[in-house]
C-alpha positions as CSV (number, residue, x, y, z in Angstrom):
1,M,21.4,-9.2,54.3
2,R,17.8,-8.5,55.2
3,I,18.3,-4.7,54.7
4,T,19.9,-5.4,51.3
5,T,17.0,-7.6,50.3
6,I,14.5,-4.9,51.3
7,L,16.4,-2.2,49.4
8,T,16.7,-4.4,46.4
9,G,12.9,-5.0,46.5
10,L,12.2,-1.3,46.9
11,M,14.5,-0.5,43.9
12,W,12.7,-3.1,41.8
13,M,9.3,-1.6,42.7
14,V,10.6,1.9,41.8
15,F,11.8,0.5,38.5
16,L,8.5,-1.1,37.7
17,S,6.6,2.0,38.6
18,S,8.8,4.1,36.4
19,A,8.4,1.7,33.5
20,A,4.6,1.7,33.9
21,A,4.6,5.5,33.9
22,A,6.8,5.7,30.8
23,P,5.1,7.8,28.1
24,R,3.5,5.9,25.2
25,A,5.4,5.8,21.9
26,E,4.0,8.3,19.4
27,Y,4.4,6.9,15.8
28,K,2.8,7.7,12.4
29,I,1.6,5.6,9.5
30,V,1.2,7.0,6.0
31,T,-1.8,5.7,4.0
32,A,-3.6,7.4,1.1
33,S,-6.6,9.6,0.4
34,K,-9.5,9.9,2.9
35,T,-11.9,8.2,0.5
36,G,-9.6,5.2,-0.1
37,T,-9.1,1.9,1.7
38,Y,-5.6,2.4,3.0
39,I,-6.7,5.1,5.5
40,Q,-9.3,2.8,6.9
41,I,-6.7,0.0,7.3
42,G,-4.5,2.5,9.1
43,N,-7.3,3.4,11.5
44,D,-7.8,-0.3,12.2
45,L,-4.1,-0.8,13.0
46,A,-4.1,2.2,15.3
47,K,-7.1,1.0,17.2
48,W,-6.7,-2.8,17.4
49,V,-3.0,-3.2,17.2
50,A,-1.0,-0.1,18.1
51,D,-3.1,1.0,21.1
52,P,-2.9,-2.4,22.9
53,A,0.9,-2.4,22.3
54,G,1.2,1.0,24.0
55,I,1.7,3.0,20.8
56,D,-0.3,6.1,19.8
57,L,-0.4,5.7,16.0
58,E,-1.4,8.8,14.0
59,V,-2.9,7.9,10.7
60,L,-1.8,10.3,7.9
61,E,-3.3,10.9,4.5
62,S,-1.1,10.9,1.4
63,K,-1.1,10.7,-2.3
64,G,-0.5,7.0,-2.1
65,S,2.2,4.4,-2.3
66,A,5.0,6.2,-4.1
67,E,4.8,9.1,-1.7
68,N,4.5,6.7,1.2
69,V,7.8,5.1,0.3
70,Q,9.6,8.5,0.5
71,R,7.8,9.6,3.6
72,M,8.6,6.3,5.3
73,R,12.2,6.9,4.5
74,F,12.6,10.6,5.4
75,E,9.7,12.0,7.4
76,P,10.3,12.2,11.2
77,G,7.9,10.0,13.2
78,V,6.7,7.9,10.3
79,K,7.4,4.3,11.3
80,L,4.9,2.5,9.2
81,A,3.6,2.7,5.6
82,L,1.1,1.0,3.3
83,V,2.7,0.3,-0.1
84,Q,1.6,-1.5,-3.3
85,S,3.8,-4.4,-4.4
86,D,4.4,-2.9,-7.9
87,V,5.5,0.4,-6.4
88,Y,8.0,-1.3,-4.1
89,Q,9.3,-3.4,-7.0
90,A,9.6,-0.3,-9.2
91,F,11.9,1.4,-6.7
92,L,14.0,-1.8,-6.5
93,D,14.2,-2.0,-10.3
94,E,15.2,1.7,-10.5
95,A,17.9,1.0,-7.9
96,K,19.2,-2.0,-9.8
97,A,19.3,0.0,-13.0
98,G,21.7,2.4,-11.3
99,N,19.5,5.1,-9.8
100,A,21.3,6.2,-6.6
101,D,18.2,8.1,-5.3
102,A,16.0,5.0,-5.6
103,G,18.6,2.9,-4.0
104,N,19.0,5.3,-1.1
105,I,15.3,5.3,-0.5
106,I,14.4,1.7,-0.9
107,R,17.5,-0.1,0.5
108,P,16.8,0.4,4.2
109,L,13.0,-0.3,4.0
110,R,11.7,-3.6,5.2
111,L,8.4,-5.5,4.9
112,I,6.3,-6.4,7.9
113,M,3.8,-8.6,6.1
114,P,1.6,-8.8,3.0
115,L,-2.0,-7.7,3.4
116,Y,-4.6,-8.0,0.7
117,D,-5.2,-7.5,-3.0
118,E,-6.4,-4.1,-4.1
119,E,-8.8,-3.9,-7.0
120,I,-8.1,-1.7,-10.1
121,Y,-11.1,0.2,-11.3
122,F,-11.2,1.4,-14.9
123,V,-14.1,3.9,-14.8
124,A,-15.7,5.3,-18.0
125,R,-18.8,7.4,-18.7
126,A,-22.0,5.3,-18.8
127,D,-22.6,6.3,-22.4
128,S,-19.0,5.6,-23.5
129,P,-18.5,3.1,-26.4
130,L,-15.8,1.5,-24.2
131,N,-16.8,-1.7,-22.4
132,S,-13.5,-3.6,-21.8
133,I,-10.2,-2.7,-20.3
134,H,-8.1,-3.5,-23.4
135,E,-10.0,-0.8,-25.3
136,I,-8.4,2.1,-23.5
137,K,-5.4,2.3,-25.9
138,N,-4.8,5.9,-27.1
139,K,-7.6,7.3,-24.8
140,K,-7.2,10.2,-22.5
141,I,-6.7,8.7,-19.1
142,S,-6.5,9.9,-15.5
143,V,-3.7,7.7,-14.0
144,G,-3.8,9.2,-10.5
145,P,-1.7,11.9,-8.8
146,L,2.0,12.1,-9.2
147,G,3.6,10.3,-6.2
148,S,0.7,7.8,-6.0
149,G,0.7,4.1,-6.4
150,T,-2.2,4.4,-8.7
151,A,-0.1,6.4,-11.2
152,L,2.6,3.7,-11.2
153,T,0.1,0.9,-11.5
154,A,-1.8,2.6,-14.4
155,R,1.4,3.3,-16.3
156,T,2.8,-0.2,-15.7
157,L,-0.5,-1.8,-16.8
158,Y,-0.7,0.3,-19.9
159,Q,2.9,-0.6,-20.8
160,L,2.3,-4.3,-20.3
161,M,-1.0,-4.4,-22.2
162,F,0.0,-2.4,-25.2
163,E,3.8,-2.8,-25.2
164,E,4.3,0.9,-25.3
165,P,4.1,3.7,-22.7
166,I,1.1,5.9,-22.4
167,S,1.8,9.1,-24.2
168,A,2.3,12.3,-22.1
169,A,-0.5,13.9,-24.1
170,N,-3.0,11.3,-23.0
171,A,-2.0,10.9,-19.3
172,Q,-3.5,13.2,-16.7
173,Y,-2.3,13.1,-13.0
174,L,-5.5,13.7,-11.2
175,S,-6.9,12.8,-7.8
176,N,-9.8,10.3,-7.8
177,E,-12.3,13.0,-7.1
178,D,-11.0,15.3,-9.7
179,A,-10.8,12.5,-12.2
180,L,-14.5,11.7,-11.8
181,V,-15.4,15.4,-12.3
182,K,-13.2,15.5,-15.5
183,L,-14.8,12.3,-16.7
184,T,-18.5,13.1,-16.1
185,V,-18.8,16.9,-16.0
186,D,-16.0,18.3,-18.1
187,K,-15.8,15.2,-20.3
188,T,-12.1,16.0,-21.0
189,I,-10.9,12.4,-20.2
190,D,-12.2,9.1,-21.3
191,V,-11.1,6.8,-18.5
192,A,-10.2,7.2,-14.8
193,I,-8.0,4.5,-13.3
194,I,-8.5,4.1,-9.6
195,V,-6.8,1.6,-7.2
196,A,-8.7,0.8,-4.0
197,G,-9.6,-2.3,-2.0
198,Q,-13.3,-3.0,-2.1
199,P,-15.5,-1.7,-0.6
200,A,-13.9,1.7,-1.2
201,K,-15.6,4.7,0.4
202,L,-15.3,6.6,-2.9
203,F,-17.7,4.2,-4.5
204,S,-19.7,2.8,-1.6
205,D,-21.0,6.4,-0.9
206,M,-22.5,6.5,-4.4
207,K,-26.2,6.4,-4.9
208,P,-28.1,4.2,-7.4
209,E,-28.2,7.2,-9.8
210,A,-24.5,6.9,-10.3
211,R,-25.0,4.1,-12.8
212,K,-26.5,6.7,-15.1
213,F,-23.2,8.5,-15.3
214,I,-20.3,6.0,-14.9
215,K,-19.6,2.4,-15.4
216,I,-16.6,0.0,-14.8
217,L,-14.8,-1.5,-17.8
218,K,-14.5,-5.3,-17.7
219,L,-11.5,-7.6,-18.0
220,D,-11.7,-9.7,-21.2
221,E,-9.7,-12.9,-20.6
222,S,-9.7,-13.8,-24.3
223,V,-7.5,-11.0,-25.6
224,P,-3.6,-10.9,-25.6
225,E,-3.6,-7.6,-23.7
226,T,-5.0,-9.4,-20.7
227,A,-2.5,-12.2,-21.0
228,R,0.4,-9.6,-20.9
229,A,-1.1,-7.8,-17.9
230,K,-1.4,-11.0,-15.9
231,K,2.4,-11.3,-15.9
232,T,2.4,-8.8,-13.1
233,Y,-1.2,-8.4,-12.0
234,F,-3.9,-10.9,-11.0
235,P,-7.6,-11.3,-12.1
236,A,-10.4,-10.7,-9.6
237,A,-13.9,-9.3,-9.5
238,I,-15.5,-6.1,-8.2
239,R,-18.5,-7.6,-6.4
240,V,-22.1,-6.4,-6.3
241,S,-22.0,-7.1,-2.6
242,S,-19.4,-4.3,-2.2
243,Y,-21.6,-1.8,-4.0
244,P,-25.2,-3.1,-3.9
245,S,-26.7,0.4,-4.6
246,W,-24.6,0.9,-7.7
247,L,-23.6,-2.3,-9.4
248,T,-26.0,-4.9,-10.9
249,A,-23.4,-7.6,-11.7
250,D,-19.9,-8.6,-10.6
251,T,-17.3,-7.0,-12.8
252,P,-14.0,-8.8,-13.6
253,T,-10.9,-6.7,-13.2
254,L,-7.2,-6.9,-12.0
255,T,-5.6,-6.5,-8.6
256,V,-2.3,-5.5,-7.0
257,K,-1.0,-6.6,-3.6
258,A,-0.7,-4.2,-0.6
259,Y,2.1,-4.5,2.0
260,L,2.7,-3.1,5.5
261,V,6.2,-1.6,5.4
262,T,8.7,-0.2,8.0
263,Y,12.4,0.8,8.2
264,D,15.4,-1.2,9.3
265,Y,15.5,0.4,12.7
266,G,18.4,-0.3,15.1
267,L,17.5,2.0,18.1
268,Q,16.7,-0.3,21.0
269,S,13.5,1.5,22.1
270,T,12.1,1.5,18.5
271,V,13.0,-2.1,18.0
272,G,11.2,-3.0,21.2
273,N,8.1,-0.9,20.3
274,L,7.8,-2.4,16.9
275,A,8.3,-5.9,18.3
276,R,5.4,-5.3,20.6
277,F,3.4,-4.0,17.6
278,A,4.1,-7.3,15.8
279,E,3.1,-9.3,18.8
280,S,-0.1,-7.3,19.1
281,L,-0.8,-7.7,15.4
282,C,-0.7,-11.5,15.8
283,T,-2.7,-11.7,19.0
284,N,-5.3,-9.2,18.0
285,F,-5.6,-10.4,14.4
286,D,-9.0,-11.9,15.0
287,K,-10.3,-8.5,16.2
288,L,-9.0,-6.9,13.0
289,Q,-11.0,-9.4,11.0
290,A,-14.1,-9.2,13.1
291,N,-14.2,-5.4,13.5
292,G,-12.0,-3.8,10.9
293,H,-12.5,-3.1,7.2
294,P,-13.9,-6.1,5.2
295,K,-10.5,-6.4,3.5
296,W,-9.0,-7.8,6.7
297,K,-11.0,-11.0,6.1
298,Q,-8.8,-11.6,3.0
299,V,-5.5,-11.2,4.9
300,R,-3.7,-14.3,5.9
301,L,-1.5,-14.2,9.0
302,E,1.6,-15.6,7.3
303,L,5.0,-14.5,6.0
304,P,5.6,-16.1,2.5
305,A,8.9,-16.3,0.8
306,L,9.9,-13.0,-0.9
307,S,11.3,-12.0,-4.3
308,Q,14.9,-11.1,-4.6
309,G,15.7,-7.7,-3.0
310,W,12.6,-7.8,-0.7
311,R,13.3,-8.3,3.0
312,Y,11.3,-8.6,6.2
313,Y,12.2,-6.5,9.2
314,G,14.1,-9.0,11.4
315,P,12.8,-8.1,14.9
316,M,9.2,-8.1,13.8
317,E,9.6,-11.1,11.6
318,K,11.0,-13.1,14.5
319,R,8.2,-12.1,16.8
320,L,5.5,-12.8,14.2
321,R,6.9,-16.2,13.3
322,A,7.2,-17.2,16.9
323,C,3.5,-16.1,17.4
324,I,2.2,-17.7,14.2
325,A,4.1,-21.0,14.1
326,G,6.6,-21.2,16.9
327,Q,9.5,-20.6,14.4
328,S,12.4,-18.2,14.6
329,G,15.2,-17.1,12.3
330,Y,15.1,-15.6,8.9
331,G,17.2,-15.2,5.8
332,T,17.9,-12.0,3.8
333,P,19.4,-11.7,0.4
334,T,22.2,-9.2,-0.2
335,P,20.9,-5.9,-1.5
336,T,21.9,-4.7,-5.0
337,K,24.5,-1.9,-4.8
338,A,23.2,1.3,-6.3
339,Q,25.3,3.3,-8.7
340,A,25.0,6.9,-9.8
341,P,22.6,7.4,-12.7
342,A,24.2,8.5,-16.0
343,R,21.0,9.4,-17.8
344,A,18.2,12.0,-17.9
345,C,15.1,11.6,-15.8
346,T,12.5,9.3,-17.1
347,E,8.7,9.7,-16.7
348,Q,8.9,6.6,-14.4
349,E,11.2,8.5,-12.1
350,L,8.9,11.5,-12.2
351,V,6.0,9.4,-11.1
352,L,8.1,7.8,-8.3
353,G,9.2,11.3,-7.1
354,I,12.9,10.6,-7.6
355,C,13.5,12.9,-10.6
356,R,16.4,15.4,-10.5
357,R,16.4,18.0,-13.2
């Protein structure tokens, strides 16, 4: 009996030693461009959440949300993604309309939690006659790169405001940096639409002389175009405090919500790792707000009710709810069954990267 007890104790010590020596999980998160806010949020998650949870989280650049959805679904090692709410909804809408590719991509994805609102910048030349957002109709516009959340947001906003799609002749799919060059140097576009949580590095690095070359168009609450846009997007302000060397007054604009997204994983090791990530996110949330990007101060540690077709990832939701409010359990609606598309590719599908010619 005594020998058995000793052997059992030794075996348990060996097990604990092996567990402690187990290699750390190596995961990836897809964000956006190096001058955007997403990549800084990714770096914060890697440092303050993943590392304490025993996960080495590699932060990857991308074109933005639409590409992130696809990479989250198909790229090996990518376990997390940052995605705009309107992009996630666009995939769900395409799936509901019968697009099998969209359904295959979005159906297994799950939300971890909502993050913050991203500001939408409508940038024009300083000497432009344009002053308000609703004046961009029929102008040449950079809507962001193909595969980016910015491109989807720009196209959706334009459609809402003017009740017609932006014409192919007026839309240019440029990176933020290329758009500013085309706007101020080449002068081949009239407006650059950029989505980024403030303060965004792209603008915070600008010097006071920047106001001689570019300005931000304002949201006019009195016009019907704004009322239509507010059916999907929300009013906010780009603040002087975010860009004190550039702006002289707060500028009203619109915002879109950012979400942290994962996949409906079932492998036990992955489930365990992501559950620890969720626990770490909750317990280290104060460190994110104190040391991370200023946008973390706008994030609420909560899991609100979701729209139809949106789901939280069960194992992480359970851990977060237990940590936040001592609750457990969750409900998930039944996903819409996708059907094979019986139509030609639309420009929306091209932007989402699900177009088959």
